[in-house]
N, C-alpha and C positions, 0 to 999 in steps of 0.2 A: 236328802233327795238328790238324785243324780240328774244333771242337765240332760235334756233330750238331744239325741244325736242320730243322724241318718248317714250311713255310708253305703256305697254301691261298688260292685265289682262284677266282672263277667266270669261265669263258671259254667262249663259244659254248654256254652252258647246261649246262656240265659243270664239275665240281670239278677243278681242276688243283692237285695237291699236289706241291710241290717238296721233294725230299730232298737235303740237303747234308751232307757230311762222312762219318763212319764209322758204319755201322749194325751194332751187335753186341748181345750179350746185355745190356750195360750201358746201351744207349740204346734198346732195343726198347720199353720202356714209354713213352718219349717219342713214338715213332712210333705206338704203339697209341692214345695219347690224341689225337695230331694227326689220325689217320685218323678216329677216332670223332667228333671235333669237326668235321672237314671234311664228313663225311656228314650230321651234324646241321645244319650251317650252309649247305651247298652242294648237298646231294642225293646220291643213290646211284650216279650215273654218275661214276666217278673216272678221271682220267688221272694216273698217278704219273710225274712228271718226274724221271728218274734221272740227268740229265746231270751233276750235281755230286755224285753219290754215289760216294765213293772206295773203299768197302769194304762188304761185307755178309756176315754169317755166317748160320748156320742159325736163330739167334734172330730176325733180321730177316726172313728168308724166311718163318718161321712166322707173323709178324704180318701180312705181305702176304697169305698164304694165308687166314688168318682173316678179313681184310677182304674178300677176294674172295668167300668163302663168304657172309658177311653181306650184302654188296652185291648179289650175284646172288639171294639168297633174298628180298631186298626189291624185286627187279625191275630192278636196276641192273647195274653191272659195273665191272671194273677193267681198264684198259689201261695198259701200261708203255711209257714213251717214253724214247728216247735213252740207253740204258744204255751205260756204258763197256765195253770188251772184257772186263775182269775180272768185271764184274757180269753181262754177257750170258752168259759162260761158266758162272757159277753157276746161271743160269736154265736153261741147256741141260743141265747135269749133272743137275739135279733134275727135269727134264721140265716145269718150269712154263711154258716157252715154248710148250708144246702146249696148255696150259689157258687162258692169258691171251694176248691179242694183244700183241706186242712190236713197236714201230715204231722206226725209226732216228732220227727227230726228233720233237719235240713237235708241230710243224705236221702231220706225217703222222698222228700219233695223234689230233689234234683233227679231222682230216678223216675219220677212221674213223666207223663207225656207233656211236652212243651205246649204252650197255649192254654194252660190251666186245666188240661184234661187229666184223666187218671190213667195209670198204667193198666194194661189189659188184665182183666180178672179182678181188679180192685173194686170195692163197693162204690156205687155211684153216689154222688153228692145229693141227688134228688133235686127236683125243682129246675125250672128253666131260668136262664138269666133274665133279668128285667130289661126289657128293650126300650123303655121310656128314655128319652134323652135326659142327660144330666142338667139340672137346673143351674148349676154353677157355671159362671161365665168364663172361668179360667180352668179348663180341664187339665188334669195332671197327666 
C-alpha cells in the first residue's frame, strides 16, 4: 500500500491537484488540508488528477464534494481527470459524475472550460449542482 499524497501546481491558470495512493477515512484530512492549501495558493479552478489514486471510500468522496461546493461558491469549480475504473465506478454509483465534469485524461480536463464547465460541444454532465450548504465546518 502506497501512502496517500497530495501535490498541487498551477497549469494553464488552473490548480492541478494530484492525488496518489489510497484515499479513505484515515487520509481524508490530508486531502482536506491539501485542497484548502491548493485553493489558497493556486485559485478556485481545480483539476483533480486521479490517475494515481488507487482507492477512494465515502470519506474521500465527502471531502471532494465539500471542495466542489466551496470552489463553486467562490466562482470556481472542480474537474476530475483520469480516474481509474474503480474510482470512476464510485463516481458513477454516487452520481458525482453528473455534478462534476470527469475527463479521461489530464490534458482533456485542462482543455475544458475553467470553473468546472465543459468545452463547447462536449456532452453535458447532467444535473444541477447541489446548492445546499456544506455541513462541514471547515470547508476546503
